N, C-alpha and C positions, 0 to 999 in steps of 0.2 A: 320588126322594131318599136310600136307600140306599146307590144308587154313590157321590155327591154326599158323604154320611159319611165313605165309605172313604178316598176319594180325598183328602179336607180332614184325617183322622187320619193321611194318610202323610205331604205334605207337612209338617206339624204337629210330626214325630219329630223330635229333635235329630241333628247332621250330627254324624258324628269329625271332629275338626278334625286336619292332617299338613305337618307342615312342610314346604318341601321350597328345594332349593339350582341352581341353573344354573352352567354357566359353558360354555368355546366349545364344548363338545359335545354340549350341550343342557341339560336338566331332568331330576333325579331327586330323589327322595325322601332328606333326609337320613340317615336312619339307613342305606342305602342305601350311602353316600360315604364311603368308604377313605381311611384315614390317607394315605396318598399322593397319594390328586386334592384332599382339602380342604389340602393345602399349592399346590395350581396358584396362579398369577396369576391374576387376574380370575374368583375363584370368588364369586359373590353367595348373600349368606344372603334368601331369597326372605322373613323373615316382620322381620330389622332390615335387612334393608339393606346389609349390612356386607359391602366386598369384602375382597380378602384380598391383597394387595400381594406385591412382588417384595422376597426379600432381595440380601443384599450381594454381590456377584461373587466365584463359587464357583469358575470353569470360564472361559478365555478361546481365543480359537481366531482364526488371523489368515490372511487369504487376500490374495495381491499378485499384481497382472493390470494389462499382459501378460504370461505368464512371459518374453517375451522382449522386451523395450524398443529402437527402433532411438536409436542415441546420435542428439541432438541433433534427433529428430523426436517422438519416439513421449514423454506423459509417464504416469506410474502412477498404480494408482489401490491402495490398500490398506485393507482393509475387516476390523475387528473383530468376533465376535460377542460377548456376555457373557454369561452364564448366573447364574442363581444355582443353591442346595443342590440343586434341587429340579428345575435342569431350567428356568426359571423367566426370562423377558430382563429383564438390569439398566437400572432407571430413571435417570434422573440423576447420573452416577458422571462421571468424571471419565478419560481415557484416554491414554496416551500411547504415541505407535509410533517406534520406534527403528528407524530405516531408517542402513542403512552407508554409504549413498550421498548422502545428506542429512541424515542428522545427528538429532534430537529432535524428535517434533512432538506438542504435543496437538491434542486434542479430545474432543468429549463427547458424551456415551453417549447416544442417545432408542432408547426400543425398543429396547433389547440391542443398538443396532448402531453402533458408529462409523467415521467414515471421515474419510481423505484423501485428495488429488493429491497427487503430487510429482512434480517433473521432475527427475530425475537428468544428473547432471556428464554431458558428452560421452565418457565413458570406456569400453571395453567391460572388461566382467568379471561375474563370479556374485557377487554380492553377499547380505549374511541383511538379516534382518527378524524385528521381534516386537512387541508391544503389550503394557502393562502397566497394572493399575489397583492403584495403593498397593500393593502386593507383591507381588499375584498378577501371574504374568508366563505369555507363551501359548509353546506351541512354537514353534522356528526356521521360518521359511519366506523359501525363496531366488528372488531372482530376479537374467535376465541385462539386462545393457546387452549387446548385438552392434554390428558395424559396422555402416557407414550402404551400405548395398551400393551406393546411387543414383549414389552421391558416386565414386569405385572407377576411377581413370583406369591401365588395364590396359597393360602393354608388354611383350613378346616376345624376351627373350634371344638372342642371337645364336646361331645355330642351323646344327649343321657339315652341310654338305651327304648327302644321303642316299646310303648304297652299296647294293646289293641283298642281300639275303639276311643281314640282318646287322640288329639291334636299333637302333634311334635313340630319344633321348629330345630331347621338345620342352619347354620350360617357359618358366613368364612370369617376370619382375621379380617383387620384392616386391609384395604386392596390400593397399593400406592407404585408408584411408576420406579423408576429408576432414582430422580430426582426429587423422592420426598410427594410428586402431584397424587392427591385422592381422586380418584376412580370418577368420574363424573357418574350423579342419580339417572338410570335411567337404565344405564349400560346393562345389556343384557347380558345374562352367565344360567349355565345348566348344572345340574344335579342329577345325577345319575345314582340311586341307589339297586343293585345287582344283590337283589337275595339270595340267598345260600339253596334256595330249591331251583333258582335257574330261573327266578321269573325278576320280572324289574319295574320300578316306580323311576318314573321321569319328570322330575318337576322346574319349570321354567322360575328362575329367579334374578331378576332385577335388583340392579343397587340403587343401596340405599341409605343415606351417610354412611360411605365408605363401606358400606358391607354389601356383600348380597347373603339373601332371606328367603328362606321359604318354610312355609308350614304344609303340611300335609295331614291328610287324615290318615290315623291305620285302622282299615279297613281291609278284610279279606287278604289279611298278610298272613305267612304262615310262618317269617324267620327272620331273621337279621341279614345283613351281607356288608359289602364296600360301597360306599358311598364316595363317588368322584364329581369332585367339582371343576367344571371347563370354562376359562374367560379366555378371550381372544384365541390361541394358539400353546396356552399352558394350562395343566391339569397341576390338582392334588386330590388324594387321596386320605379315607377313613372308613374302621370299622365298628360299624353299630348295629349293637344287639338287641334280642328281641325278649323281653320280660313277660311270663310265662303270665298267662288273666284265668283267674280261677275263682269258682264260682262260691259262696259264702252257704247255703244253704240248695238241699234240694228243694226242684220247682216242681207244684204240684201239677196232676195231667190232669184234664176234666174230659169226658169224652160222652157225648149226648147225643142221641137218637133224636131223626127230624124228617119222621115216616111219613107223612105229608109229602117229601119231593124229593128220598128216595135219600136221604144223605144223613152224616152225621157231623155236628159239631166239634168242634179241637179247639180245648184251651191249654196252652204250658204256660207258667210262672208263677208267683213271681219270679223273675231273673235275676239273682241278688250274685256280687260280684265281690271278692276279697278286696277291693278299694274301700267300699264303707257306702257306692251307690250303685243302685239299678243298672243291666244293662242297659246303654243308652240306645233311646230311639234312632230308629236307621237297622241296625245292626242284622244283617244277613240271618234267616233258618232256614233248613232243611227237613222236613219232614217227609219219613216215610212211615204207614199205614198198613199191617198186612193181615190177614185172616180167612183160614182156608186156603191158604197155597196162592192168593193174589194181592196182589199191590196195588195201592194207592200214594201216590207222592205231590208230596206242594213242596214249594217256596215263598217267604215272606219275611216279614222283616217286624224289627219287635217295635212294641207302639205302646207308651207306659209304663214299660215293663213287663209285656205281656205278652204274648204272642196267639191269634186267633183265626182261622180260618173254619171255612168247610168243605166236605171232603163228598162224593159217593160214598154208600156205604159199601162195602165189599162182601157178599152170601150174607150178611141178613146174622151175623155170628152175635154173641152177647158179650165178649171178651177179643178185642185185639190187643196184639204186638204194635206199641206202637215207638219210633226211631229215631230220635232229632240228634240236628247237631247248631253249637250256636258258637260263636267267641269264646266263650266261656269249654267247647270240647265237647263231645259226642252223647249220649244215654242209650237206655232204651229199657223198655217197661210193655210189662201184660197190662194193661186197663179195661176194666167193665167198664161197660154202653149204661151210661142212666138213661132215665127215661123221659124225666124233662130237665130242663135246661138251666143251667146255676143264674144265680145272681147275675146283671151286667153292672161289667168294671168300670167304673169311673173314676179316673186319673190314676197314680201310683200308692193301688190301695193294699 
């Protein structure tokens, strides 16, 4: 009986009332509500059921995408976010989108968001966009309209024949889409030269000032062939020849003994050309020296119009058969071994 009396006295005691409020982040005592949090839209007063609403627009952001629209194929999407002074999403306002390529387009703001779809004219370029609500404006946003690569029909400018050990340039004609827009600088294209002997030369040719262009050092090339230009899914072809590269005079071949190391020195040159200049530095030279049924071979490069190397002396005989190949062709001669080295070549002598 005593226990029942105690319980009844506890439940009959008056409770202390406390006001609460709620928002998107939960429920909290009204006395713990900060001034800033009290300005958030959607805040509910638990006692009076009063909801805080957003004020007028105080800040605007704009987003336009995709950042690059393909001319005549893509539509754009401009989206604005509108906030009041406390960061709440604005309701019920009217926004005006200023799109350089499409003029002014209006849209309602719902839950802080306004958006419009637009179809730009098929003119390539960089365009500006903004949005305003009353006298309030957003920062500027930029978007691109790019050439329609799928509609580009490429062509190759007539190319001069290749010439060994020179730099040749291949170029396309102007690259424009079906609307006349130039293909943007930096757009990747490839040039593939399939030589008549089955070998290939692959070149990267990024677009610069409406043309795809690539240079190639014509080295170790035995024949011309078919040149193919590829951009997106389209391609163009042309034929390229190879001009014969001839020597102007027969080069000297000097061989001298280097008995202290059991070797011979070999010098070939000057390697002159029918074009009026020495064979260029870096041109490949292949040499094979034969004596007494033994052959010693070497690879090297031209420097200052000469090729020079040191080889193991085969069999110690007095004369050798020297065969060599350069971009000027192949040659074979019998050469007598000298006892002393010739004067040092310095520069193109």
